[in-house]
N, C-alpha and C positions, 0 to 999 in steps of 0.2 A: 572507265570510258576507253574504248578501243581507238588506238592511234591509226591514222592513215598510213599507207605505205611510205609516202615521202617523209612524213614526220618520223617514222620508225627508222628509216635509213639515215636521216639527218642525225638522230641521236647516236646511232651506231658509228657514223663517220667521226663524230666529235670525240669518240673514245680512242681513235687512232692517233699515234704519235708520228713524228716526222719519219722515223725509220720505217714504220708500217706503211706510210704513204709512198715512200720511195720504193719499197719492196713491191707494192702493188703496181707501181708504174713499170718497174722492171719486168714483172710477170706479164703485164699487158704488152710490153715490147717483144718479149720472147714468144708470146702467143701470136703476135703479128708475124714474126719470123717463121713460125711453124706453118701458118696459113700460106705465106709466100712460098715456102718450100713445097707445100702440097699442091699449090695451084701456080705452076711456073709461068702461066700466061700473064699473071699480074705483074711480074717483073719486066715484061716486054713493053709495058706502057711507057710513053714518053715521060721524061723527067719533069716536064711542065705540069703534068697531071698531079704529081706528088707535091710540087710547089704550090699549086692552087689549093689542094686539100690542106696543106700546112697552114696557109694563110687563112682559109675558111675556119679551121679549127682553132687558130690562135686569136681571132678577133675578139671574142667575148672575154677570155681570160686577160688579154691585154687591156681591154676597156676597164674591167673590174679592178685590175691591179694599179693601173696608172692614171685613169681618168675619173672614175666614179668616186664621189666624195662620201 
């Protein structure tokens, strides 16, 4: 039976250890820095846009980690 894309990705993620996850996070951070360097207009945005995006991106992980039973 063929697995769907999400099930396949879930199985692959389960194989990753904490070091692998942190390395992937670091790679994503450096990718974002490369994009910011290539598109300098992004860094001209008000700091509040970044704060809003931080809160938007943090809501679900915060909920899952602290509130969901």
